[in-house]
C-alpha positions in Angstrom: 114.3 87.7 -70.2 115.2 84.1 -70.1 117.6 83.0 -67.4 120.2 80.4 -68.1 121.5 78.1 -65.4 125.0 77.0 -65.5 125.9 74.1 -63.3 129.4 72.9 -62.5 130.0 69.7 -60.5 133.2 68.2 -59.3 133.1 64.9 -57.4 136.7 64.4 -56.8 136.0 61.4 -54.6 132.4 60.7 -53.7 130.8 57.4 -52.9 127.1 57.2 -53.4 124.7 54.4 -52.9 121.2 53.9 -54.1 119.0 51.0 -53.1 121.0 47.8 -52.7 124.1 49.0 -54.4 126.8 50.2 -52.1 130.0 52.1 -53.0 133.1 51.6 -50.9 136.6 53.1 -50.8 139.0 51.1 -48.7 142.8 51.5 -47.9 143.1 54.2 -50.6 144.8 57.6 -50.9 143.0 60.2 -52.9 144.8 63.4 -53.8 142.7 66.3 -54.9 144.9 69.2 -53.8 144.3 72.6 -55.4 141.4 71.4 -57.5 139.2 74.1 -58.9 135.5 74.1 -59.7 133.7 77.2 -61.1 130.3 78.2 -62.5 129.6 81.7 -63.7 126.4 83.6 -64.8 123.0 84.4 -63.3 121.7 81.5 -61.1 124.9 79.6 -61.5 125.6 76.6 -59.3 129.0 75.1 -58.3 129.2 71.8 -56.4 132.4 70.3 -55.2 132.4 67.0 -53.2 135.6 65.5 -51.9 135.7 62.5 -49.6 131.9 62.1 -49.3 130.0 59.0 -48.4 126.3 59.3 -49.3 123.6 56.7 -49.0 123.0 53.4 -47.2 126.1 51.2 -47.3 128.4 53.9 -48.8 131.7 53.8 -46.9 135.1 55.3 -46.9 137.4 53.2 -44.6 141.1 53.3 -43.7 141.8 55.9 -46.3 143.4 59.3 -46.8 141.6 62.2 -48.6 143.8 65.1 -49.5 142.0 68.3 -50.6 144.3 71.0 -49.5 143.6 74.3 -51.2 140.5 73.0 -53.1 138.5 75.9 -54.6 134.8 76.1 -55.4 133.3 79.3 -56.9 129.9 80.4 -58.2 129.6 83.9 -59.6 126.4 85.8 -60.6 123.2 87.0 -59.1 121.4 84.2 -57.2 124.4 81.9 -57.5 125.0 78.9 -55.2 128.4 77.4 -54.2 128.4 74.1 -52.2 131.6 72.5 -51.0 131.6 69.2 -49.0 134.8 67.7 -47.7 134.9 64.6 -45.4 131.1 64.3 -45.4 128.8 61.4 -44.4 125.1 61.6 -45.1 122.1 59.3 -45.5 123.7 56.4 -43.6 127.1 56.9 -45.2 130.2 56.1 -43.1 133.7 57.5 -42.8 135.8 55.2 -40.5 139.5 55.5 -39.9 139.9 58.3 -42.5 142.3 61.2 -42.5 140.8 64.2 -44.3 143.1 67.2 -45.1 140.9 70.2 -46.0 143.4 72.9 -45.0 143.0 76.2 -46.9 139.9 75.2 -48.8 137.8 78.0 -50.3 134.1 78.1 -51.1 132.8 81.4 -52.5 129.6 82.7 -54.0 129.6 86.2 -55.5 126.5 88.2 -56.6 123.3 89.6 -55.0 121.3 86.9 -53.3 124.1 84.4 -53.6 124.5 81.5 -51.1 127.7 79.8 -50.0 127.7 76.5 -48.0 130.9 74.8 -46.8 130.6 71.5 -44.8 133.8 69.9 -43.6 133.7 66.8 -41.3 129.9 66.8 -41.2 127.6 63.8 -40.4 123.9 64.1 -41.1 120.9 61.8 -41.8 122.3 58.8 -39.8 125.8 59.4 -41.2 128.8 58.3 -39.1 132.3 59.7 -38.8 134.4 57.4 -36.5 138.1 57.3 -35.7 138.7 60.0 -38.2 140.9 63.1 -38.4 139.5 66.2 -40.0 142.0 69.1 -40.6 140.1 72.2 -41.7 142.6 74.8 -40.6 142.2 78.1 -42.4 139.1 76.9 -44.4 137.3 79.9 -45.9 133.6 80.3 -46.9 132.7 83.6 -48.5 129.6 85.3 -49.9 129.9 88.7 -51.5 127.1 91.2 -52.4 123.8 92.3 -51.0 121.5 89.8 -49.3 124.0 86.9 -49.4 124.2 84.0 -47.0 127.4 82.2 -45.9 127.1 79.0 -43.8 130.2 77.1 -42.7 129.9 73.9 -40.7 132.9 72.0 -39.4 132.7 69.0 -37.1 128.9 68.9 -37.0 126.6 65.9 -36.2 122.8 66.3 -36.8 119.8 64.1 -37.4 120.7 60.9 -35.6 124.2 61.1 -36.8 127.5 60.5 -35.0 131.0 61.8 -34.7 133.0 59.6 -32.3 136.7 59.1 -31.4 137.6 61.7 -34.0 139.7 64.9 -34.1 138.5 68.1 -35.8 140.9 71.0 -36.2 139.3 74.3 -37.4 141.9 76.8 -36.2 141.7 79.9 -38.4 138.5 78.9 -40.1 136.9 82.0 -41.7 133.2 82.6 -42.7 132.1 85.9 -44.2 129.0 87.4 -45.8 129.7 90.9 -46.8 127.2 93.6 -47.9 123.8 95.0 -47.0 121.4 92.4 -45.7 124.1 89.7 -45.6 124.0 86.8 -43.1 126.9 84.6 -41.9 126.5 81.5 -39.8 129.5 79.4 -38.5 129.1 76.1 -36.6 132.1 74.3 -35.3 131.9 71.3 -33.0 128.1 71.3 -33.0 125.7 68.4 -32.2 122.0 69.1 -32.7 
């Protein structure tokens, strides 16, 4: 039986840089409250990126990113849901940014599904400086057997940096529910 892959991608506000070209968002307010992204079917993939700087020279400075209640959902066996809010990777920078990610939801349903939610994460030489990350009541869920749910809030890894910033994750909730499921939650982690 042939398997079809459905992929949904929402890049509400993502700055990406390749080679010598650099993207920049400066002195801007972006409102992506209650946005919804969904992919359904076997091996479906749902990606939602809000307030993300990725690649050398990609920067978000002196800006506000509103993503309250943003929803990302992948449904079906072997599905994958990835939600990134206030994210700096691959030499990307967030400086002087306010990120409102309250009540966000990332969910993967189906056997062997994976759900990853990263809020206020710096990796691969990424920087988050003088930034406020509000992730109160953020939820990351994986439902069915052998699922994995990983939630990271306020994490710096791989020569990355979070400095002079405030991360609020009160009430954050991460759940993998069924036989063989695994849940991993990291809040305020440097490794």
